[in-house]
C-alpha positions as a Python dict, from the first residue, in 0.01 Angstrom:
ca = {
    (1, 'M'): (0, 0, 0),
    (2, 'N'): (0, -374, 52),
    (3, 'D'): (214, -426, 361),
    (4, 'C'): (280, -771, 502),
    (5, 'L'): (383, -904, 839),
    (6, 'L'): (619, -1201, 801),
    (7, 'V'): (627, -1412, 1117),
    (8, 'M'): (953, -1605, 1123),
    (9, 'D'): (989, -1946, 1287),
    (10, 'I'): (772, -1890, 1593),
    (11, 'Q'): (708, -2257, 1656),
    (12, 'N'): (723, -2485, 1958),
    (13, 'G'): (1073, -2613, 1889),
    (14, 'Y'): (1214, -2260, 1911),
    (15, 'I'): (1020, -2146, 2217),
    (16, 'T'): (1268, -2119, 2502),
    (17, 'D'): (1308, -1896, 2806),
    (18, 'E'): (1485, -1651, 2572),
    (19, 'T'): (1207, -1642, 2309),
    (20, 'R'): (882, -1710, 2496),
    (21, 'H'): (822, -1340, 2567),
    (22, 'I'): (747, -1255, 2201),
    (23, 'V'): (469, -1509, 2140),
    (24, 'K'): (188, -1298, 2292),
    (25, 'P'): (297, -962, 2144),
    (26, 'V'): (336, -1116, 1797),
    (27, 'S'): (-2, -1288, 1831),
    (28, 'D'): (-157, -955, 1931),
    (29, 'L'): (12, -785, 1635),
    (30, 'I'): (-130, -1048, 1398),
    (31, 'D'): (-479, -993, 1544),
    (32, 'S'): (-448, -613, 1528),
    (33, 'G'): (-534, -597, 1159),
    (34, 'K'): (-250, -349, 1092),
    (35, 'F'): (-124, -551, 797),
    (36, 'R'): (-308, -634, 477),
    (37, 'Y'): (-130, -970, 467),
    (38, 'V'): (22, -1198, 727),
    (39, 'A'): (268, -1467, 620),
    (40, 'A'): (448, -1718, 839),
    (41, 'S'): (750, -1938, 795),
    (42, 'Q'): (764, -2283, 941),
    (43, 'A'): (1105, -2447, 960),
    (44, 'I'): (1069, -2817, 889),
    (45, 'N'): (1391, -3019, 862),
    (46, 'I'): (1615, -2788, 1064),
    (47, 'T'): (1370, -2789, 1355),
    (48, 'R'): (1372, -3167, 1364),
    (49, 'A'): (1751, -3173, 1339),
    (50, 'I'): (1802, -2921, 1620),
    (51, 'M'): (1509, -2989, 1849),
    (52, 'G'): (1390, -3338, 1761),
    (53, 'N'): (1025, -3413, 1698),
    (54, 'E'): (899, -3270, 2028),
    (55, 'S'): (965, -2949, 2218),
    (56, 'S'): (1075, -2956, 2580),
    (57, 'E'): (706, -2928, 2672),
    (58, 'G'): (612, -3241, 2474),
    (59, 'K'): (447, -3054, 2187),
    (60, 'K'): (529, -3109, 1823),
    (61, 'A'): (840, -2899, 1759),
    (62, 'I'): (729, -2782, 1414),
    (63, 'D'): (382, -2667, 1527),
    (64, 'F'): (296, -2309, 1608),
    (65, 'P'): (254, -2238, 1982),
    (66, 'D'): (-86, -2236, 2149),
    (67, 'G'): (-254, -1899, 2111),
    (68, 'M'): (-86, -1812, 1780),
    (69, 'P'): (-373, -1695, 1552),
    (70, 'T'): (-280, -1918, 1258),
    (71, 'D'): (-624, -1866, 1103),
    (72, 'R'): (-505, -1514, 1015),
    (73, 'F'): (-208, -1641, 809),
    (74, 'D'): (-258, -1578, 439),
    (75, 'I'): (25, -1820, 364),
    (76, 'I'): (248, -2055, 560),
    (77, 'I'): (578, -2115, 385),
    (78, 'H'): (731, -2446, 486),
    (79, 'K'): (1105, -2414, 462),
    (80, 'N'): (1404, -2637, 473),
    (81, 'D'): (1640, -2343, 423),
    (82, 'I'): (1643, -1964, 390),
    (83, 'A'): (1657, -1965, 10),
    (84, 'E'): (1339, -2174, -5),
    (85, 'L'): (1160, -1930, 227),
    (86, 'T'): (1275, -1625, 34),
    (87, 'A'): (1171, -1772, -302),
    (88, 'G'): (829, -1873, -167),
    (89, 'F'): (770, -1539, -2),
    (90, 'A'): (893, -1338, -303),
    (91, 'K'): (648, -1525, -528),
    (92, 'F'): (363, -1454, -282),
    (93, 'A'): (469, -1088, -250),
    (94, 'R'): (476, -1034, -627),
    (95, 'A'): (132, -1197, -666),
    (96, 'K'): (-17, -971, -396),
    (97, 'G'): (168, -652, -488),
    (98, 'I'): (355, -641, -156),
    (99, 'S'): (640, -394, -153),
    (100, 'R'): (708, -367, 221),
    (101, 'V'): (742, -650, 466),
    (102, 'Y'): (769, -625, 842),
    (103, 'L'): (965, -904, 1008),
    (104, 'A'): (892, -1046, 1352),
    (105, 'G'): (1011, -1369, 1506),
    (106, 'I'): (1307, -1589, 1586),
    (107, 'D'): (1622, -1573, 1535),
    (108, 'A'): (1747, -1212, 1503),
    (109, 'G'): (2110, -1301, 1441),
    (110, 'N'): (2051, -1578, 1189),
    (111, 'C'): (1728, -1639, 998),
    (112, 'L'): (1593, -1284, 1026),
    (113, 'M'): (1920, -1141, 900),
    (114, 'A'): (1949, -1385, 609),
    (115, 'V'): (1589, -1324, 504),
    (116, 'T'): (1640, -948, 528),
    (117, 'I'): (1936, -965, 288),
    (118, 'N'): (1749, -1197, 50),
    (119, 'L'): (1440, -974, 50),
    (120, 'L'): (1655, -675, -45),
    (121, 'G'): (1793, -882, -332),
    (122, 'N'): (1435, -946, -443),
    (123, 'K'): (1356, -572, -436),
    (124, 'I'): (1125, -609, -137),
    (125, 'C'): (1172, -348, 135),
    (126, 'P'): (1208, -518, 476),
    (127, 'Y'): (1158, -358, 815),
    (128, 'V'): (1251, -544, 1132),
    (129, 'L'): (1019, -501, 1431),
    (130, 'E'): (1279, -506, 1708),
    (131, 'N'): (1040, -560, 2000),
    (132, 'Y'): (878, -854, 1822),
    (133, 'C'): (1202, -1048, 1769),
    (134, 'A'): (1415, -1273, 1986),
    (135, 'S'): (1712, -1508, 1969),
    (136, 'I'): (1731, -1863, 2099),
    (137, 'D'): (2080, -1792, 2233),
    (138, 'G'): (1958, -1504, 2449),
    (139, 'S'): (2008, -1131, 2464),
    (140, 'G'): (2374, -1123, 2357),
    (141, 'S'): (2295, -1293, 2028),
    (142, 'Y'): (1976, -1087, 1993),
    (143, 'Q'): (2161, -755, 2046),
    (144, 'A'): (2435, -854, 1800),
    (145, 'G'): (2169, -946, 1543),
    (146, 'I'): (1984, -616, 1589),
    (147, 'R'): (2310, -420, 1552),
    (148, 'A'): (2389, -607, 1230),
    (149, 'L'): (2034, -551, 1098),
    (150, 'K'): (2068, -177, 1171),
    (151, 'A'): (2396, -177, 979),
    (152, 'I'): (2222, -340, 682),
    (153, 'L'): (1893, -147, 688),
    (154, 'G'): (1988, 174, 866),
    (155, 'E'): (1824, 299, 1185),
    (156, 'K'): (1486, 351, 1013),
    (157, 'G'): (1483, -8, 891),
    (158, 'V'): (1473, -146, 1244),
    (159, 'I'): (1161, -22, 1420),
    (160, 'R'): (1181, -11, 1797),
    (161, 'G'): (880, -7, 2025),
    (162, 'C'): (541, -166, 2013),
    (163, 'L'): (309, -102, 1722),
    (164, 'R'): (-29, 24, 1838),
}
């Protein structure tokens, strides 16, 4: 089966104290070779609107953080909104025969949830990797997002723990 890891919005502008902890585990997951395909989203306009052109550490807000193995990305989908991401990913998934996608990244209560719903509408089976997700607003927002994702996907659709 052609499974894909979809890395959502892990970029400098979204790296905060509440999200920093997932960069290394997601990078390790990308490097693990567990997935036939690795796709990444890169928020463009919304990042600039929310964060400006630079992160708090002076790096370009839209860039991926240092250490992220971007050479392993089969596709980077530049997005201005969720619909654009879903359409771009669905086209890629159909071309590659992807039927299951595993989501990791930022923001559990917003972008990850919207993409999950849109993937279901495109007949692509999403799984959320709970330990590889975070929320900019912290653990309250993260927990609310995970609860909502479990309501949408069921307990088996949200995978807890680290993939080895």
